[in-house]
All heavy atoms as TSV, in Angstrom:
chain	resi	resn	atom	element	x	y	z
A	1	MET	N	N	0.859	-1.172	0.000
A	1	MET	CA	C	-0.003	0.001	-0.002
A	1	MET	C	C	0.891	1.237	0.009
A	1	MET	O	O	1.924	1.269	0.658
A	1	MET	CB	C	-0.899	0.002	1.225
A	1	MET	CG	C	-1.873	1.175	1.199
A	1	MET	SD	S	-3.044	1.179	2.581
A	1	MET	CE	C	-3.945	-0.303	2.263
A	2	GLN	N	N	0.489	2.244	-0.756
A	2	GLN	CA	C	1.227	3.508	-0.878
A	2	GLN	C	C	0.362	4.644	-0.383
A	2	GLN	O	O	-0.778	4.771	-0.774
A	2	GLN	CB	C	1.602	3.751	-2.354
A	2	GLN	CG	C	2.221	5.106	-2.655
A	2	GLN	CD	C	3.609	5.240	-2.050
A	2	GLN	OE1	O	4.452	4.372	-2.271
A	2	GLN	NE2	N	3.814	6.309	-1.305
A	3	ASN	N	N	0.924	5.471	0.499
A	3	ASN	CA	C	0.212	6.673	0.956
A	3	ASN	C	C	0.367	7.726	-0.128
A	3	ASN	O	O	1.441	8.315	-0.294
A	3	ASN	CB	C	0.819	7.152	2.281
A	3	ASN	CG	C	0.108	8.381	2.815
A	3	ASN	OD1	O	-0.661	9.033	2.143
A	3	ASN	ND2	N	0.376	8.695	4.072
A	4	LEU	N	N	-0.679	7.975	-0.882
A	4	LEU	CA	C	-0.617	8.916	-2.014
A	4	LEU	C	C	-0.448	10.349	-1.570
A	4	LEU	O	O	0.090	11.154	-2.278
A	4	LEU	CB	C	-1.853	8.762	-2.891
A	4	LEU	CG	C	-2.040	7.391	-3.569
A	4	LEU	CD1	C	-3.358	7.368	-4.292
A	4	LEU	CD2	C	-0.889	7.113	-4.504
A	5	SER	N	N	-0.918	10.674	-0.367
A	5	SER	CA	C	-0.795	12.071	0.110
A	5	SER	C	C	0.653	12.511	0.209
A	5	SER	O	O	0.932	13.689	0.000
A	5	SER	CB	C	-1.462	12.205	1.496
A	5	SER	OG	O	-2.870	12.073	1.375
A	6	THR	N	N	1.553	11.606	0.461
A	6	THR	CA	C	2.972	11.955	0.539
A	6	THR	C	C	3.570	12.236	-0.837
A	6	THR	O	O	4.601	12.859	-0.937
A	6	THR	CB	C	3.808	10.882	1.229
A	6	THR	OG1	O	3.715	9.685	0.465
A	6	THR	CG2	C	3.291	10.613	2.646
A	7	LEU	N	N	2.917	11.805	-1.908
A	7	LEU	CA	C	3.405	12.028	-3.243
A	7	LEU	C	C	2.861	13.272	-3.930
A	7	LEU	O	O	3.340	13.674	-4.980
A	7	LEU	CB	C	3.049	10.794	-4.121
A	7	LEU	CG	C	3.608	9.492	-3.698
A	7	LEU	CD1	C	3.050	8.350	-4.588
A	7	LEU	CD2	C	5.134	9.478	-3.722
A	8	LEU	N	N	1.846	13.872	-3.314
A	8	LEU	CA	C	1.187	15.045	-3.914
A	8	LEU	C	C	1.467	16.248	-3.025
A	8	LEU	O	O	0.992	16.343	-1.908
A	8	LEU	CB	C	-0.306	14.799	-4.015
A	8	LEU	CG	C	-0.704	13.648	-4.974
A	8	LEU	CD1	C	-2.044	13.062	-4.637
A	8	LEU	CD2	C	-0.675	14.164	-6.406
A	9	SER	N	N	2.236	17.173	-3.530
A	9	SER	CA	C	2.639	18.366	-2.775
A	9	SER	C	C	1.462	19.151	-2.287
A	9	SER	O	O	0.560	19.457	-3.076
A	9	SER	CB	C	3.538	19.239	-3.656
A	9	SER	OG	O	3.920	20.375	-2.978
A	10	GLY	N	N	1.420	19.449	-1.000
A	10	GLY	CA	C	0.330	20.244	-0.446
A	10	GLY	C	C	-0.924	19.468	-0.144
A	10	GLY	O	O	-1.943	20.038	0.206
A	11	SER	N	N	-0.876	18.155	-0.252
A	11	SER	CA	C	-2.060	17.318	-0.021
A	11	SER	C	C	-2.343	17.127	1.430
A	11	SER	O	O	-1.456	16.916	2.243
A	11	SER	CB	C	-1.852	15.937	-0.685
A	11	SER	OG	O	-2.915	15.087	-0.367
A	12	THR	N	N	-3.632	17.247	1.799
A	12	THR	CA	C	-4.033	16.930	3.148
A	12	THR	C	C	-4.635	15.553	3.261
A	12	THR	O	O	-4.585	14.893	4.289
A	12	THR	CB	C	-5.066	17.955	3.685
A	12	THR	OG1	O	-6.217	17.950	2.826
A	12	THR	CG2	C	-4.449	19.348	3.734
A	13	ASN	N	N	-5.209	15.045	2.167
A	13	ASN	CA	C	-5.706	13.668	2.060
A	13	ASN	C	C	-5.943	13.309	0.607
A	13	ASN	O	O	-5.986	14.197	-0.244
A	13	ASN	CB	C	-6.961	13.417	2.911
A	13	ASN	CG	C	-8.140	14.248	2.502
A	13	ASN	OD1	O	-8.224	14.707	1.355
A	13	ASN	ND2	N	-9.061	14.495	3.371
A	14	SER	N	N	-6.088	12.036	0.317
A	14	SER	CA	C	-6.300	11.639	-1.055
A	14	SER	C	C	-7.169	10.386	-1.085
A	14	SER	O	O	-7.270	9.637	-0.102
A	14	SER	CB	C	-4.964	11.347	-1.760
A	14	SER	OG	O	-4.259	10.333	-1.060
A	15	VAL	N	N	-7.830	10.161	-2.259
A	15	VAL	CA	C	-8.680	9.014	-2.452
A	15	VAL	C	C	-8.404	8.461	-3.826
A	15	VAL	O	O	-8.439	9.165	-4.823
A	15	VAL	CB	C	-10.161	9.411	-2.369
A	15	VAL	CG1	C	-11.065	8.224	-2.655
A	15	VAL	CG2	C	-10.482	10.004	-1.014
A	16	ALA	N	N	-8.107	7.145	-3.907
A	16	ALA	CA	C	-7.988	6.493	-5.209
A	16	ALA	C	C	-9.380	6.012	-5.609
A	16	ALA	O	O	-10.097	5.440	-4.793
A	16	ALA	CB	C	-7.057	5.294	-5.103
A	17	ARG	N	N	-9.815	6.308	-6.821
A	17	ARG	CA	C	-11.166	5.983	-7.272
A	17	ARG	C	C	-11.231	4.827	-8.253
A	17	ARG	O	O	-12.210	4.096	-8.306
A	17	ARG	CB	C	-11.819	7.207	-7.917
A	17	ARG	CG	C	-12.041	8.353	-7.015
A	17	ARG	CD	C	-13.181	8.097	-6.109
A	17	ARG	NE	N	-13.398	9.250	-5.215
A	17	ARG	CZ	C	-14.095	9.162	-4.125
A	17	ARG	NH1	N	-14.688	8.041	-3.766
A	17	ARG	NH2	N	-14.249	10.226	-3.353
A	18	SER	N	N	-10.198	4.634	-9.060
A	18	SER	CA	C	-10.255	3.621	-10.078
A	18	SER	C	C	-8.853	3.178	-10.473
A	18	SER	O	O	-7.911	3.978	-10.456
A	18	SER	CB	C	-10.994	4.135	-11.334
A	18	SER	OG	O	-11.125	3.157	-12.311
A	19	ILE	N	N	-8.741	1.920	-10.897
A	19	ILE	CA	C	-7.482	1.377	-11.380
A	19	ILE	C	C	-7.781	0.575	-12.661
A	19	ILE	O	O	-8.788	-0.141	-12.719
A	19	ILE	CB	C	-6.767	0.529	-10.309
A	19	ILE	CG1	C	-5.412	-0.001	-10.821
A	19	ILE	CG2	C	-7.650	-0.620	-9.859
A	19	ILE	CD1	C	-4.558	-0.619	-9.746
A	20	ASN	N	N	-6.951	0.703	-13.685
A	20	ASN	CA	C	-7.165	-0.085	-14.893
A	20	ASN	C	C	-6.239	-1.292	-14.937
A	20	ASN	O	O	-5.432	-1.495	-14.021
A	20	ASN	CB	C	-7.070	0.801	-16.147
A	20	ASN	CG	C	-5.669	1.271	-16.465
A	20	ASN	OD1	O	-4.682	0.857	-15.847
A	20	ASN	ND2	N	-5.565	2.144	-17.442
A	21	SER	N	N	-6.313	-2.054	-16.003
A	21	SER	CA	C	-5.526	-3.307	-16.087
A	21	SER	C	C	-4.037	-3.048	-16.183
A	21	SER	O	O	-3.264	-3.962	-15.885
A	21	SER	CB	C	-6.017	-4.161	-17.272
A	21	SER	OG	O	-5.800	-3.472	-18.477
A	22	ALA	N	N	-3.602	-1.843	-16.567
A	22	ALA	CA	C	-2.181	-1.514	-16.641
A	22	ALA	C	C	-1.657	-1.004	-15.289
A	22	ALA	O	O	-0.490	-0.723	-15.176
A	22	ALA	CB	C	-1.953	-0.461	-17.724
A	23	GLY	N	N	-2.552	-0.876	-14.298
A	23	GLY	CA	C	-2.158	-0.389	-12.986
A	23	GLY	C	C	-2.166	1.118	-12.830
A	23	GLY	O	O	-1.681	1.619	-11.808
A	24	LEU	N	N	-2.733	1.844	-13.812
A	24	LEU	CA	C	-2.870	3.295	-13.678
A	24	LEU	C	C	-4.011	3.572	-12.718
A	24	LEU	O	O	-5.089	2.940	-12.798
A	24	LEU	CB	C	-3.167	3.937	-15.022
A	24	LEU	CG	C	-2.129	3.727	-16.119
A	24	LEU	CD1	C	-2.637	4.335	-17.437
A	24	LEU	CD2	C	-0.827	4.349	-15.707
A	25	ILE	N	N	-3.786	4.497	-11.801
A	25	ILE	CA	C	-4.806	4.825	-10.799
A	25	ILE	C	C	-5.193	6.278	-10.915
A	25	ILE	O	O	-4.355	7.164	-11.113
A	25	ILE	CB	C	-4.225	4.553	-9.393
A	25	ILE	CG1	C	-3.836	3.124	-9.242
A	25	ILE	CG2	C	-5.189	4.996	-8.316
A	25	ILE	CD1	C	-3.029	2.804	-7.986
A	26	VAL	N	N	-6.480	6.585	-10.801
A	26	VAL	CA	C	-6.964	7.954	-10.763
A	26	VAL	C	C	-7.770	8.192	-9.495
A	26	VAL	O	O	-8.265	7.270	-8.883
A	26	VAL	CB	C	-7.831	8.364	-11.989
A	26	VAL	CG1	C	-6.993	8.341	-13.263
A	26	VAL	CG2	C	-9.057	7.467	-12.093
A	27	GLY	N	N	-7.825	9.434	-9.095
A	27	GLY	CA	C	-8.607	9.827	-7.917
A	27	GLY	C	C	-8.479	11.305	-7.703
A	27	GLY	O	O	-8.281	12.074	-8.643
A	28	GLU	N	N	-8.644	11.695	-6.432
A	28	GLU	CA	C	-8.492	13.098	-6.118
A	28	GLU	C	C	-7.784	13.286	-4.794
A	28	GLU	O	O	-7.734	12.362	-3.989
A	28	GLU	CB	C	-9.831	13.838	-6.123
A	28	GLU	CG	C	-10.682	13.560	-4.894
A	28	GLU	CD	C	-11.719	12.484	-5.093
A	28	GLU	OE1	O	-11.799	11.862	-6.179
A	28	GLU	OE2	O	-12.409	12.209	-4.125
A	29	TYR	N	N	-7.267	14.506	-4.627
A	29	TYR	CA	C	-6.666	14.851	-3.339
A	29	TYR	C	C	-7.154	16.242	-2.986
A	29	TYR	O	O	-7.681	16.965	-3.834
A	29	TYR	CB	C	-5.146	14.783	-3.396
A	29	TYR	CG	C	-4.411	15.817	-4.208
A	29	TYR	CD1	C	-3.845	16.917	-3.559
A	29	TYR	CD2	C	-4.299	15.747	-5.589
A	29	TYR	CE1	C	-3.180	17.908	-4.291
A	29	TYR	CE2	C	-3.625	16.689	-6.302
A	29	TYR	CZ	C	-3.042	17.776	-5.664
A	29	TYR	OH	O	-2.392	18.729	-6.390
A	30	HIS	N	N	-7.003	16.582	-1.737
A	30	HIS	CA	C	-7.431	17.885	-1.252
A	30	HIS	C	C	-6.212	18.679	-0.788
A	30	HIS	O	O	-5.322	18.122	-0.126
A	30	HIS	CB	C	-8.433	17.747	-0.094
A	30	HIS	CG	C	-9.708	17.085	-0.507
A	30	HIS	ND1	N	-9.887	15.758	-0.545
A	30	HIS	CD2	C	-10.847	17.657	-0.988
A	30	HIS	CE1	C	-11.088	15.491	-1.025
A	30	HIS	NE2	N	-11.680	16.601	-1.291
A	31	THR	N	N	-6.161	19.933	-1.195
A	31	THR	CA	C	-5.067	20.790	-0.832
A	31	THR	C	C	-5.302	21.473	0.512
A	31	THR	O	O	-6.441	21.490	0.996
A	31	THR	CB	C	-4.834	21.870	-1.899
A	31	THR	OG1	O	-5.949	22.740	-1.919
A	31	THR	CG2	C	-4.594	21.259	-3.259
A	32	ALA	N	N	-4.287	22.068	1.081
A	32	ALA	CA	C	-4.399	22.711	2.359
A	32	ALA	C	C	-5.380	23.909	2.320
A	32	ALA	O	O	-6.005	24.248	3.320
A	32	ALA	CB	C	-3.030	23.219	2.861
A	33	ASN	N	N	-5.522	24.508	1.124
A	33	ASN	CA	C	-6.507	25.621	0.970
A	33	ASN	C	C	-7.869	25.188	0.534
A	33	ASN	O	O	-8.703	25.982	0.111
A	33	ASN	CB	C	-5.905	26.716	0.047
A	33	ASN	CG	C	-5.697	26.223	-1.354
A	33	ASN	OD1	O	-5.935	25.056	-1.682
A	33	ASN	ND2	N	-5.202	27.091	-2.211
A	34	GLY	N	N	-8.153	23.883	0.611
A	34	GLY	CA	C	-9.505	23.361	0.412
A	34	GLY	C	C	-9.858	22.976	-1.018
A	34	GLY	O	O	-11.016	22.640	-1.289
A	35	HIS	N	N	-8.941	23.042	-1.949
A	35	HIS	CA	C	-9.225	22.671	-3.307
A	35	HIS	C	C	-9.191	21.150	-3.497
A	35	HIS	O	O	-8.371	20.472	-2.947
A	35	HIS	CB	C	-8.226	23.329	-4.302
A	35	HIS	CG	C	-8.397	24.778	-4.401
A	35	HIS	ND1	N	-9.227	25.385	-5.318
A	35	HIS	CD2	C	-7.874	25.793	-3.660
A	35	HIS	CE1	C	-9.188	26.694	-5.174
A	35	HIS	NE2	N	-8.356	26.997	-4.171
A	36	GLN	N	N	-10.074	20.670	-4.323
A	36	GLN	CA	C	-10.113	19.245	-4.691
A	36	GLN	C	C	-9.459	19.141	-6.093
A	36	GLN	O	O	-9.853	19.861	-7.006
A	36	GLN	CB	C	-11.561	18.761	-4.754
A	36	GLN	CG	C	-11.718	17.304	-5.065
A	36	GLN	CD	C	-13.195	16.902	-5.161
A	36	GLN	OE1	O	-14.024	17.699	-5.514
A	36	GLN	NE2	N	-13.462	15.681	-4.797
A	37	ARG	N	N	-8.427	18.269	-6.178
A	37	ARG	CA	C	-7.660	18.178	-7.441
A	37	ARG	C	C	-7.580	16.732	-7.877
A	37	ARG	O	O	-7.312	15.838	-7.069
A	37	ARG	CB	C	-6.234	18.706	-7.206
A	37	ARG	CG	C	-6.138	20.085	-6.600
A	37	ARG	CD	C	-6.268	21.169	-7.579
A	37	ARG	NE	N	-5.169	21.080	-8.529
A	37	ARG	CZ	C	-5.019	21.956	-9.528
A	37	ARG	NH1	N	-5.875	22.904	-9.714
A	37	ARG	NH2	N	-4.025	21.812	-10.383
A	38	PRO	N	N	-7.760	16.443	-9.169
A	38	PRO	CA	C	-7.610	15.068	-9.678
A	38	PRO	C	C	-6.149	14.709	-9.884
A	38	PRO	O	O	-5.310	15.579	-10.159
A	38	PRO	CB	C	-8.374	15.089	-11.007
A	38	PRO	CG	C	-8.217	16.500	-11.484
A	38	PRO	CD	C	-8.192	17.359	-10.227
A	39	PHE	N	N	-5.857	13.417	-9.800
A	39	PHE	CA	C	-4.482	12.957	-10.054
A	39	PHE	C	C	-4.495	11.657	-10.838
A	39	PHE	O	O	-5.491	10.909	-10.867
A	39	PHE	CB	C	-3.703	12.777	-8.763
A	39	PHE	CG	C	-4.158	11.605	-7.914
A	39	PHE	CD1	C	-3.696	10.301	-8.146
A	39	PHE	CD2	C	-5.047	11.782	-6.898
A	39	PHE	CE1	C	-4.125	9.245	-7.380
A	39	PHE	CE2	C	-5.499	10.724	-6.117
A	39	PHE	CZ	C	-5.016	9.441	-6.381
A	40	LEU	N	N	-3.356	11.384	-11.464
A	40	LEU	CA	C	-3.079	10.115	-12.127
A	40	LEU	C	C	-1.806	9.576	-11.468
A	40	LEU	O	O	-0.816	10.266	-11.371
A	40	LEU	CB	C	-2.831	10.315	-13.620
A	40	LEU	CG	C	-2.279	9.120	-14.403
A	40	LEU	CD1	C	-3.320	7.986	-14.425
A	40	LEU	CD2	C	-1.903	9.526	-15.788
A	41	TYR	N	N	-1.882	8.310	-11.010
A	41	TYR	CA	C	-0.732	7.653	-10.363
A	41	TYR	C	C	-0.242	6.579	-11.315
A	41	TYR	O	O	-1.020	5.725	-11.746
A	41	TYR	CB	C	-1.174	7.085	-9.033
A	41	TYR	CG	C	-0.109	6.339	-8.311
A	41	TYR	CD1	C	0.857	6.982	-7.507
A	41	TYR	CD2	C	0.008	4.945	-8.376
A	41	TYR	CE1	C	1.822	6.303	-6.802
A	41	TYR	CE2	C	0.980	4.238	-7.679
A	41	TYR	CZ	C	1.874	4.928	-6.908
A	41	TYR	OH	O	2.866	4.243	-6.235
A	42	ASN	N	N	1.059	6.610	-11.605
A	42	ASN	CA	C	1.659	5.651	-12.538
A	42	ASN	C	C	3.086	5.350	-12.103
A	42	ASN	O	O	3.917	6.271	-12.033
A	42	ASN	CB	C	1.643	6.198	-13.968
A	42	ASN	CG	C	2.149	5.258	-15.002
A	42	ASN	OD1	O	2.212	4.060	-14.726
A	42	ASN	ND2	N	2.493	5.764	-16.145
A	43	ASN	N	N	3.393	4.106	-11.836
A	43	ASN	CA	C	4.762	3.664	-11.509
A	43	ASN	C	C	5.406	4.509	-10.407
A	43	ASN	O	O	6.560	4.934	-10.526
A	43	ASN	CB	C	5.639	3.659	-12.749
A	43	ASN	CG	C	5.259	2.596	-13.736
A	43	ASN	OD1	O	4.846	1.486	-13.364
A	43	ASN	ND2	N	5.312	2.906	-15.013
A	44	GLY	N	N	4.666	4.744	-9.329
A	44	GLY	CA	C	5.255	5.444	-8.194
A	44	GLY	C	C	5.237	6.954	-8.286
A	44	GLY	O	O	5.725	7.619	-7.370
A	45	VAL	N	N	4.660	7.511	-9.347
A	45	VAL	CA	C	4.590	8.958	-9.514
A	45	VAL	C	C	3.124	9.392	-9.606
A	45	VAL	O	O	2.366	8.890	-10.438
A	45	VAL	CB	C	5.345	9.384	-10.793
A	45	VAL	CG1	C	5.225	10.884	-10.992
A	45	VAL	CG2	C	6.789	8.972	-10.736
A	46	ALA	N	N	2.776	10.321	-8.737
A	46	ALA	CA	C	1.401	10.923	-8.799
A	46	ALA	C	C	1.477	12.241	-9.501
A	46	ALA	O	O	2.310	13.133	-9.157
A	46	ALA	CB	C	0.887	11.084	-7.373
A	47	GLN	N	N	0.652	12.410	-10.530
A	47	GLN	CA	C	0.642	13.625	-11.353
A	47	GLN	C	C	-0.687	14.349	-11.168
A	47	GLN	O	O	-1.742	13.784	-11.396
A	47	GLN	CB	C	0.848	13.246	-12.813
A	47	GLN	CG	C	0.715	14.389	-13.767
A	47	GLN	CD	C	0.754	13.953	-15.211
A	47	GLN	OE1	O	1.000	12.777	-15.536
A	47	GLN	NE2	N	0.527	14.870	-16.117
A	48	ASP	N	N	-0.622	15.625	-10.795
A	48	ASP	CA	C	-1.811	16.473	-10.720
A	48	ASP	C	C	-2.304	16.680	-12.150
A	48	ASP	O	O	-1.484	16.946	-13.057
A	48	ASP	CB	C	-1.422	17.807	-10.074
A	48	ASP	CG	C	-2.583	18.775	-9.920
A	48	ASP	OD1	O	-3.208	19.122	-10.969
A	48	ASP	OD2	O	-2.882	19.146	-8.787
A	49	LEU	N	N	-3.595	16.573	-12.384
A	49	LEU	CA	C	-4.131	16.697	-13.746
A	49	LEU	C	C	-4.390	18.133	-14.157
A	49	LEU	O	O	-4.829	18.379	-15.289
A	49	LEU	CB	C	-5.389	15.824	-13.917
A	49	LEU	CG	C	-5.097	14.317	-13.825
A	49	LEU	CD1	C	-6.410	13.536	-14.009
A	49	LEU	CD2	C	-4.066	13.872	-14.810
A	50	GLY	N	N	-4.164	19.098	-13.278
A	50	GLY	CA	C	-4.115	20.487	-13.696
A	50	GLY	C	C	-5.381	21.293	-13.601
A	50	GLY	O	O	-5.456	22.374	-14.170
A	51	PHE	N	N	-6.373	20.816	-12.814
A	51	PHE	CA	C	-7.576	21.634	-12.638
A	51	PHE	C	C	-8.233	21.215	-11.337
A	51	PHE	O	O	-7.913	20.194	-10.720
A	51	PHE	CB	C	-8.541	21.443	-13.826
A	51	PHE	CG	C	-8.892	20.000	-14.115
A	51	PHE	CD1	C	-10.007	19.414	-13.497
A	51	PHE	CD2	C	-8.149	19.251	-14.981
A	51	PHE	CE1	C	-10.345	18.104	-13.765
A	51	PHE	CE2	C	-8.489	17.936	-15.259
A	51	PHE	CZ	C	-9.597	17.352	-14.659
A	52	ASP	N	N	-9.218	22.015	-10.849
A	52	ASP	CA	C	-10.012	21.677	-9.704
A	52	ASP	C	C	-11.096	20.731	-10.144
A	52	ASP	O	O	-11.780	20.958	-11.133
A	52	ASP	CB	C	-10.614	22.914	-9.049
A	52	ASP	CG	C	-9.624	23.813	-8.348
A	52	ASP	OD1	O	-8.523	23.314	-8.053
A	52	ASP	OD2	O	-9.975	24.952	-8.059
A	53	GLY	N	N	-11.284	19.674	-9.358
A	53	GLY	CA	C	-12.318	18.688	-9.663
A	53	GLY	C	C	-11.873	17.333	-9.205
A	53	GLY	O	O	-11.143	17.210	-8.228
A	54	PHE	N	N	-12.325	16.295	-9.899
A	54	PHE	CA	C	-11.907	14.935	-9.511
A	54	PHE	C	C	-11.937	13.996	-10.732
A	54	PHE	O	O	-12.579	14.285	-11.715
A	54	PHE	CB	C	-12.830	14.387	-8.405
A	54	PHE	CG	C	-14.286	14.249	-8.773
A	54	PHE	CD1	C	-14.760	13.072	-9.341
A	54	PHE	CD2	C	-15.150	15.259	-8.562
A	54	PHE	CE1	C	-16.078	12.922	-9.711
A	54	PHE	CE2	C	-16.502	15.147	-8.894
A	54	PHE	CZ	C	-16.981	13.982	-9.479
A	55	ALA	N	N	-11.208	12.921	-10.629
A	55	ALA	CA	C	-11.205	11.861	-11.631
A	55	ALA	C	C	-11.924	10.649	-11.006
A	55	ALA	O	O	-11.574	10.263	-9.893
A	55	ALA	CB	C	-9.813	11.493	-12.035
A	56	SER	N	N	-12.888	10.116	-11.709
A	56	SER	CA	C	-13.692	9.021	-11.132
A	56	SER	C	C	-13.427	7.666	-11.730
A	56	SER	O	O	-13.693	6.637	-11.123
A	56	SER	CB	C	-15.180	9.350	-11.211
A	56	SER	OG	O	-15.537	9.575	-12.554
A	57	ASP	N	N	-12.867	7.632	-12.943
A	57	ASP	CA	C	-12.649	6.325	-13.601
A	57	ASP	C	C	-11.570	6.457	-14.670
A	57	ASP	O	O	-11.324	7.546	-15.188
A	57	ASP	CB	C	-13.930	5.840	-14.233
A	57	ASP	CG	C	-14.010	4.330	-14.441
A	57	ASP	OD1	O	-13.055	3.645	-14.011
A	57	ASP	OD2	O	-15.016	3.852	-14.962
A	58	ILE	N	N	-10.920	5.329	-14.961
A	58	ILE	CA	C	-9.966	5.230	-16.055
A	58	ILE	C	C	-10.183	3.883	-16.729
A	58	ILE	O	O	-10.266	2.879	-16.057
A	58	ILE	CB	C	-8.518	5.415	-15.580
A	58	ILE	CG1	C	-7.535	5.420	-16.765
A	58	ILE	CG2	C	-8.116	4.411	-14.515
A	58	ILE	CD1	C	-6.128	5.864	-16.395
A	59	ASN	N	N	-10.256	3.891	-18.052
A	59	ASN	CA	C	-10.449	2.590	-18.735
A	59	ASN	C	C	-9.117	2.033	-19.189
A	59	ASN	O	O	-8.065	2.598	-18.962
A	59	ASN	CB	C	-11.464	2.715	-19.905
A	59	ASN	CG	C	-10.965	3.592	-21.045
A	59	ASN	OD1	O	-9.784	3.868	-21.164
A	59	ASN	ND2	N	-11.896	4.010	-21.906
A	60	ASP	N	N	-9.159	0.861	-19.820
A	60	ASP	CA	C	-7.933	0.186	-20.214
A	60	ASP	C	C	-7.163	0.921	-21.337
A	60	ASP	O	O	-6.023	0.625	-21.593
A	60	ASP	CB	C	-8.218	-1.273	-20.593
A	60	ASP	CG	C	-8.516	-2.093	-19.348
A	60	ASP	OD1	O	-8.122	-1.691	-18.240
A	60	ASP	OD2	O	-9.113	-3.162	-19.504
A	61	ALA	N	N	-7.874	1.828	-22.027
A	61	ALA	CA	C	-7.211	2.678	-23.074
A	61	ALA	C	C	-6.560	3.890	-22.441
A	61	ALA	O	O	-5.922	4.667	-23.160
A	61	ALA	CB	C	-8.218	3.084	-24.138
A	62	GLY	N	N	-6.748	4.108	-21.130
A	62	GLY	CA	C	-6.164	5.259	-20.446
A	62	GLY	C	C	-7.022	6.488	-20.467
A	62	GLY	O	O	-6.596	7.565	-20.071
A	63	VAL	N	N	-8.287	6.382	-20.929
A	63	VAL	CA	C	-9.168	7.518	-20.957
A	63	VAL	C	C	-9.720	7.724	-19.549
A	63	VAL	O	O	-10.235	6.820	-18.918
A	63	VAL	CB	C	-10.321	7.292	-21.925
A	63	VAL	CG1	C	-11.316	8.425	-21.918
A	63	VAL	CG2	C	-9.796	7.078	-23.377
A	64	ILE	N	N	-9.579	8.966	-19.079
A	64	ILE	CA	C	-10.006	9.335	-17.725
A	64	ILE	C	C	-11.305	10.115	-17.778
A	64	ILE	O	O	-11.443	11.013	-18.625
A	64	ILE	CB	C	-8.931	10.181	-17.017
A	64	ILE	CG1	C	-7.615	9.400	-16.926
A	64	ILE	CG2	C	-9.389	10.692	-15.661
A	64	ILE	CD1	C	-6.423	10.264	-16.512
A	65	VAL	N	N	-12.253	9.806	-16.907
A	65	VAL	CA	C	-13.497	10.597	-16.782
A	65	VAL	C	C	-13.545	11.172	-15.401
A	65	VAL	O	O	-12.996	10.612	-14.445
A	65	VAL	CB	C	-14.733	9.759	-17.084
A	65	VAL	CG1	C	-14.749	9.304	-18.559
A	65	VAL	CG2	C	-14.871	8.563	-16.186
A	66	GLY	N	N	-14.210	12.310	-15.290
A	66	GLY	CA	C	-14.376	12.971	-14.008
A	66	GLY	C	C	-15.055	14.285	-14.195
A	66	GLY	O	O	-15.798	14.491	-15.177
A	67	VAL	N	N	-14.817	15.205	-13.266
A	67	VAL	CA	C	-15.502	16.516	-13.285
A	67	VAL	C	C	-14.435	17.610	-13.156
A	67	VAL	O	O	-13.560	17.543	-12.284
A	67	VAL	CB	C	-16.497	16.615	-12.149
A	67	VAL	CG1	C	-17.061	18.024	-12.007
A	67	VAL	CG2	C	-17.611	15.615	-12.312
A	68	ASP	N	N	-14.556	18.605	-14.045
A	68	ASP	CA	C	-13.697	19.810	-13.978
A	68	ASP	C	C	-14.519	20.923	-13.347
A	68	ASP	O	O	-15.511	21.375	-13.928
A	68	ASP	CB	C	-13.258	20.192	-15.376
A	68	ASP	CG	C	-12.396	21.432	-15.415
A	68	ASP	OD1	O	-12.211	22.114	-14.390
A	68	ASP	OD2	O	-11.844	21.731	-16.499
A	69	ARG	N	N	-14.166	21.321	-12.158
A	69	ARG	CA	C	-14.909	22.384	-11.443
A	69	ARG	C	C	-14.226	23.743	-11.574
A	69	ARG	O	O	-14.699	24.717	-11.000
A	69	ARG	CB	C	-15.027	22.009	-9.956
A	69	ARG	CG	C	-15.908	20.828	-9.744
A	69	ARG	CD	C	-16.186	20.629	-8.263
A	69	ARG	NE	N	-17.161	19.565	-8.097
A	69	ARG	CZ	C	-17.118	18.680	-7.157
A	69	ARG	NH1	N	-16.119	18.694	-6.280
A	69	ARG	NH2	N	-18.052	17.738	-7.065
A	70	SER	N	N	-13.164	23.821	-12.326
A	70	SER	CA	C	-12.438	25.087	-12.432
A	70	SER	C	C	-13.060	26.036	-13.458
A	70	SER	O	O	-12.864	27.245	-13.383
A	70	SER	CB	C	-10.954	24.839	-12.777
A	70	SER	OG	O	-10.848	24.152	-13.988
A	71	ALA	N	N	-13.807	25.496	-14.424
A	71	ALA	CA	C	-14.442	26.356	-15.446
A	71	ALA	C	C	-15.702	26.944	-14.881
A	71	ALA	O	O	-16.507	26.259	-14.245
A	71	ALA	CB	C	-14.749	25.488	-16.686
A	72	GLY	N	N	-15.864	28.261	-15.099
A	72	GLY	CA	C	-16.979	29.012	-14.541
A	72	GLY	C	C	-18.276	28.481	-14.899
A	72	GLY	O	O	-19.309	28.517	-14.438
């Protein structure tokens, strides 16, 4: 088991939502200032997906679905 919060700078907590057959994981983490941010975890590296919201699923083709809350 890997604590994802330690891999995401500024994270207060994190949740993994989905894993595909290649082992790619998506979910969200919360920042110290209250923002919810989606991430992709691959081979020991967690990558912020670049917007406020969350990632809820990833298929075997690597397509991620979720919600972008940063757009007005």
